KETI-175876 format. One record per residue (C-alpha): x, y, z; residue number from 0; residue in one letter. Coordinates in Angstrom, 1 decimal. Layout:
REM residues N
+--------+--------+--------+-----+--------+
!      X !      Y !      Z ! num ! residu !
+--------+--------+--------+-----+--------+
!      X !      Y !      Z ! NUM !      a !
...
+--------+--------+--------+-----+--------+
END
This chain:
REM residues 204
+--------+--------+--------+-----+--------+
!      X !      Y !      Z ! num ! residu !
+--------+--------+--------+-----+--------+
!  -22.0 !  -15.1 !    3.0 !   0 !      x !
!  -19.2 !  -13.0 !    1.9 !   1 !      x !
!  -17.9 !  -10.4 !    4.4 !   2 !      x !
!  -18.8 !   -6.9 !    3.4 !   3 !      x !
!  -15.3 !   -5.1 !    2.2 !   4 !      x !
!  -14.5 !   -1.7 !    3.7 !   5 !      x !
!  -12.9 !    1.0 !    1.6 !   6 !      x !
!  -11.5 !    4.2 !    2.9 !   7 !      x !
!  -11.7 !    7.1 !    0.3 !   8 !      x !
!   -9.4 !    9.9 !    0.8 !   9 !      x !
!  -10.4 !   12.9 !   -1.2 !  10 !      x !
!  -10.9 !   16.5 !   -0.4 !  11 !      x !
!  -13.3 !   17.2 !   -3.3 !  12 !      x !
!  -16.7 !   16.4 !   -1.8 !  13 !      x !
!  -18.6 !   15.8 !   -5.1 !  14 !      x !
!  -15.8 !   13.3 !   -6.4 !  15 !      x !
!  -15.8 !   11.6 !   -3.0 !  16 !      x !
!  -19.6 !   11.3 !   -2.9 !  17 !      x !
!  -19.8 !    9.9 !   -6.4 !  18 !      x !
!  -17.2 !    7.2 !   -5.6 !  19 !      x !
!  -19.0 !    6.4 !   -2.4 !  20 !      x !
!  -22.3 !    6.0 !   -4.3 !  21 !      x !
!  -20.7 !    3.7 !   -6.8 !  22 !      x !
!  -19.2 !    1.4 !   -4.3 !  23 !      x !
!  -22.2 !    1.4 !   -2.0 !  24 !      x !
!  -24.4 !    0.2 !   -4.9 !  25 !      x !
!  -22.1 !   -2.7 !   -5.0 !  26 !      x !
!  -22.4 !   -3.5 !   -1.4 !  27 !      x !
!  -19.1 !   -2.0 !   -0.2 !  28 !      x !
!  -18.9 !   -0.3 !    3.2 !  29 !      x !
!  -17.5 !    3.1 !    2.5 !  30 !      x !
!  -15.8 !    5.8 !    4.7 !  31 !      x !
!  -14.6 !    9.2 !    3.6 !  32 !      x !
!  -11.8 !   11.1 !    4.9 !  33 !      x !
!  -11.4 !   14.7 !    3.5 !  34 !      x !
!   -8.2 !   15.6 !    5.1 !  35 !      x !
!   -5.0 !   14.1 !    6.1 !  36 !      x !
!   -5.6 !   14.2 !    9.9 !  37 !      x !
!   -9.0 !   12.3 !    9.5 !  38 !      x !
!   -7.5 !    9.7 !    7.2 !  39 !      x !
!   -4.8 !    8.9 !    9.6 !  40 !      x !
!   -7.1 !    8.7 !   12.6 !  41 !      x !
!   -9.6 !    6.5 !   10.8 !  42 !      x !
!   -6.9 !    4.2 !    9.4 !  43 !      x !
!   -5.4 !    3.8 !   12.8 !  44 !      x !
!   -8.8 !    3.1 !   14.6 !  45 !      x !
!  -10.6 !    1.0 !   12.0 !  46 !      x !
!   -9.9 !   -1.8 !    9.6 !  47 !      x !
!  -10.2 !   -1.4 !    5.7 !  48 !      x !
!   -9.7 !   -3.6 !    2.9 !  49 !      x !
!   -8.6 !   -1.0 !    0.4 !  50 !      x !
!   -7.8 !    2.7 !    0.1 !  51 !      x !
!   -8.7 !    4.9 !   -2.7 !  52 !      x !
!   -6.7 !    8.2 !   -2.4 !  53 !      x !
!   -6.3 !   11.3 !   -4.5 !  54 !      x !
!   -2.7 !   12.1 !   -5.1 !  55 !      x !
!   -3.2 !   15.8 !   -5.1 !  56 !      x !
!   -4.6 !   16.8 !   -1.8 !  57 !      x !
!   -5.1 !   20.3 !   -0.7 !  58 !      x !
!   -3.3 !   19.8 !    2.6 !  59 !      x !
!    0.1 !   19.8 !    4.4 !  60 !      x !
!    1.1 !   16.6 !    2.6 !  61 !      x !
!    0.1 !   14.9 !   -0.7 !  62 !      x !
!   -1.7 !   11.6 !   -1.1 !  63 !      x !
!    1.6 !    9.8 !   -1.8 !  64 !      x !
!    3.2 !   11.0 !    1.4 !  65 !      x !
!    0.1 !   10.2 !    3.4 !  66 !      x !
!    0.2 !    6.7 !    2.1 !  67 !      x !
!    3.8 !    6.4 !    3.2 !  68 !      x !
!    2.6 !    7.3 !    6.8 !  69 !      x !
!   -0.4 !    4.9 !    6.7 !  70 !      x !
!    1.8 !    2.1 !    5.6 !  71 !      x !
!    3.7 !    2.6 !    8.9 !  72 !      x !
!    0.5 !    1.4 !   10.6 !  73 !      x !
!   -0.6 !   -1.5 !    8.3 !  74 !      x !
!   -0.6 !   -2.3 !    4.8 !  75 !      x !
!   -3.6 !   -2.6 !    2.4 !  76 !      x !
!   -3.9 !   -2.3 !   -1.4 !  77 !      x !
!   -4.0 !    1.4 !   -2.7 !  78 !      x !
!   -5.5 !    2.8 !   -5.8 !  79 !      x !
!   -4.5 !    6.3 !   -6.6 !  80 !      x !
!   -6.6 !    9.0 !   -8.2 !  81 !      x !
!   -5.2 !   11.7 !  -10.2 !  82 !      x !
!   -6.5 !   14.5 !  -12.5 !  83 !      x !
!   -3.6 !   14.4 !  -14.8 !  84 !      x !
!   -0.8 !   12.1 !  -16.0 !  85 !      x !
!    2.2 !   13.6 !  -14.4 !  86 !      x !
!    5.3 !   11.4 !  -14.6 !  87 !      x !
!    6.9 !   13.1 !  -11.5 !  88 !      x !
!    4.0 !   12.4 !   -9.3 !  89 !      x !
!    3.5 !    8.8 !  -10.7 !  90 !      x !
!    7.2 !    8.1 !  -10.2 !  91 !      x !
!    6.9 !    9.0 !   -6.6 !  92 !      x !
!    3.6 !    7.1 !   -6.3 !  93 !      x !
!    5.5 !    3.8 !   -7.5 !  94 !      x !
!    7.4 !    3.9 !   -4.1 !  95 !      x !
!    4.2 !    2.9 !   -2.4 !  96 !      x !
!    3.5 !    0.0 !   -4.8 !  97 !      x !
!   -0.2 !    0.9 !   -5.7 !  98 !      x !
!   -2.4 !   -1.5 !   -7.2 !  99 !      x !
!   -3.5 !    1.0 !   -9.9 ! 100 !      x !
!   -4.0 !    4.4 !  -11.0 ! 101 !      x !
!   -7.2 !    6.0 !  -12.0 ! 102 !      x !
!   -7.6 !    9.2 !  -14.1 ! 103 !      x !
!  -10.4 !   11.6 !  -13.3 ! 104 !      x !
!  -13.2 !   11.5 !  -14.4 ! 105 !      x !
!  -13.2 !    7.8 !  -13.8 ! 106 !      x !
!  -15.3 !    5.3 !  -15.4 ! 107 !      x !
!  -17.7 !    3.6 !  -13.0 ! 108 !      x !
!  -17.2 !    0.0 !  -14.3 ! 109 !      x !
!  -13.3 !    0.5 !  -14.2 ! 110 !      x !
!  -13.5 !    1.7 !  -10.7 ! 111 !      x !
!  -15.4 !   -1.3 !   -9.5 ! 112 !      x !
!  -13.2 !   -3.7 !  -11.3 ! 113 !      x !
!  -10.1 !   -2.1 !  -10.0 ! 114 !      x !
!  -11.3 !   -2.2 !   -6.4 ! 115 !      x !
!  -12.5 !   -5.8 !   -6.9 ! 116 !      x !
!   -9.3 !   -7.0 !   -8.3 ! 117 !      x !
!   -7.3 !   -5.0 !   -5.7 ! 118 !      x !
!   -8.8 !   -6.7 !   -2.8 ! 119 !      x !
!   -9.1 !  -10.1 !   -4.3 ! 120 !      x !
!   -5.3 !  -10.2 !   -5.4 ! 121 !      x !
!   -4.3 !   -8.8 !   -2.1 ! 122 !      x !
!   -6.2 !  -11.4 !   -0.1 ! 123 !      x !
!   -5.1 !  -14.2 !   -2.4 ! 124 !      x !
!   -1.5 !  -13.4 !   -2.0 ! 125 !      x !
!   -2.0 !  -13.4 !    1.9 ! 126 !      x !
!   -3.6 !  -16.9 !    1.8 ! 127 !      x !
!   -1.0 !  -18.4 !   -0.4 ! 128 !      x !
!    1.8 !  -19.3 !    2.0 ! 129 !      x !
!    4.1 !  -22.2 !    2.9 ! 130 !      x !
!    5.0 !  -22.0 !    6.6 ! 131 !      x !
!    8.0 !  -24.3 !    6.3 ! 132 !      x !
!    9.6 !  -22.4 !    3.4 ! 133 !      x !
!    8.9 !  -19.1 !    5.1 ! 134 !      x !
!   10.4 !  -20.3 !    8.2 ! 135 !      x !
!   13.5 !  -21.6 !    6.5 ! 136 !      x !
!   13.8 !  -18.3 !    4.5 ! 137 !      x !
!   13.5 !  -16.2 !    7.5 ! 138 !      x !
!   16.3 !  -18.0 !    9.2 ! 139 !      x !
!   18.7 !  -16.9 !    6.4 ! 140 !      x !
!   18.0 !  -13.3 !    7.0 ! 141 !      x !
!   20.0 !  -11.0 !    9.6 ! 142 !      x !
!   18.1 !   -8.8 !   11.9 ! 143 !      x !
!   19.0 !   -5.7 !    9.9 ! 144 !      x !
!   17.8 !   -7.5 !    6.8 ! 145 !      x !
!   14.4 !   -8.2 !    8.3 ! 146 !      x !
!   14.1 !   -4.6 !    9.4 ! 147 !      x !
!   15.0 !   -3.3 !    6.0 ! 148 !      x !
!   12.4 !   -5.9 !    4.4 ! 149 !      x !
!    9.6 !   -4.6 !    6.7 ! 150 !      x !
!   10.4 !   -0.9 !    5.7 ! 151 !      x !
!   10.4 !   -1.8 !    2.0 ! 152 !      x !
!    7.1 !   -3.2 !    2.4 ! 153 !      x !
!    5.7 !    0.1 !    3.7 ! 154 !      x !
!    7.0 !    1.8 !    0.5 ! 155 !      x !
!    9.9 !    3.5 !    1.9 ! 156 !      x !
!   12.7 !    4.6 !   -0.4 ! 157 !      x !
!   16.3 !    3.4 !    0.1 ! 158 !      x !
!   17.3 !    6.9 !    1.2 ! 159 !      x !
!   14.4 !    7.0 !    3.9 ! 160 !      x !
!   15.4 !    3.4 !    5.1 ! 161 !      x !
!   19.0 !    4.7 !    5.3 ! 162 !      x !
!   17.9 !    7.7 !    7.5 ! 163 !      x !
!   16.1 !    5.5 !    9.9 ! 164 !      x !
!   18.8 !    3.2 !   10.4 ! 165 !      x !
!   21.8 !    5.5 !   10.0 ! 166 !      x !
!   23.2 !    3.8 !    7.1 ! 167 !      x !
!   23.8 !    5.1 !    3.5 ! 168 !      x !
!   21.3 !    4.5 !    0.5 ! 169 !      x !
!   24.2 !    2.5 !   -0.9 ! 170 !      x !
!   24.2 !    0.2 !    2.0 ! 171 !      x !
!   20.5 !   -0.3 !    1.8 ! 172 !      x !
!   20.8 !   -1.2 !   -1.8 ! 173 !      x !
!   23.3 !   -3.8 !   -0.9 ! 174 !      x !
!   21.0 !   -5.3 !    1.8 ! 175 !      x !
!   18.3 !   -5.3 !   -0.7 ! 176 !      x !
!   20.3 !   -7.2 !   -3.2 ! 177 !      x !
!   21.2 !   -9.7 !   -0.5 ! 178 !      x !
!   17.7 !  -10.2 !    0.6 ! 179 !      x !
!   16.6 !  -10.8 !   -3.0 ! 180 !      x !
!   19.3 !  -13.3 !   -3.3 ! 181 !      x !
!   18.6 !  -15.2 !   -0.1 ! 182 !      x !
!   14.8 !  -15.3 !   -1.0 ! 183 !      x !
!   15.4 !  -16.1 !   -4.5 ! 184 !      x !
!   13.2 !  -13.0 !   -5.6 ! 185 !      x !
!   13.7 !  -10.4 !   -8.0 ! 186 !      x !
!   11.0 !   -7.7 !   -7.5 ! 187 !      x !
!    9.7 !   -5.5 !   -4.6 ! 188 !      x !
!    6.2 !   -6.8 !   -5.1 ! 189 !      x !
!    7.5 !  -10.5 !   -4.5 ! 190 !      x !
!    9.3 !   -9.1 !   -1.3 ! 191 !      x !
!    6.1 !   -7.6 !    0.0 ! 192 !      x !
!    4.1 !  -10.7 !   -0.5 ! 193 !      x !
!    6.9 !  -12.6 !    1.5 ! 194 !      x !
!    6.4 !  -10.2 !    4.4 ! 195 !      x !
!    2.8 !  -11.0 !    4.7 ! 196 !      x !
!    3.1 !  -14.7 !    4.1 ! 197 !      x !
!    5.9 !  -15.1 !    6.6 ! 198 !      x !
!    3.8 !  -12.9 !    9.1 ! 199 !      x !
!    7.2 !  -11.0 !    9.6 ! 200 !      x !
!    5.5 !   -8.0 !   11.2 ! 201 !      x !
!    4.7 !  -10.0 !   14.3 ! 202 !      x !
!    8.2 !  -11.3 !   14.7 ! 203 !      x !
+--------+--------+--------+-----+--------+
END
């Protein structure tokens, strides 16, 4: 029997959150709603979820993008963003968190279900496909600082944010990223994130 998948909905509009919950529950998802930032952080810290659906435009101290950055400091799960309009500025910022998808309101129920199904399926598939020998050999080529930067990248942080954490310039961070990609023979941030989980880098 398949394990029931848990989804955290971060949405401050009650009707929208309720509609999403009903659609997902009808497909046997276990759904929890957080209607504000504080509740979302508490729930995500205390419980395990397989996926997050978050509105970008939260009526709170921070928006959904910044919230996801904070949640990824705790752990990483696939994210699907909701937005009422196609705003390039928001979407460019959202890319930093490497979301699985964007859904425009009003959403289509079939599209919603398919998106969540694929987000969880692909995430779990990427986690399960690993080669311990290759990962170990590749890890040994990385310096401690490169490992720190790689973990920070996997949480969606920008070069500027990473530089601020480690007291180095964004340009230096970019040089580290280039070296990491070369050592691991990877070309995209998505590949780097998969490597973080395959190599269990968080626990090192």
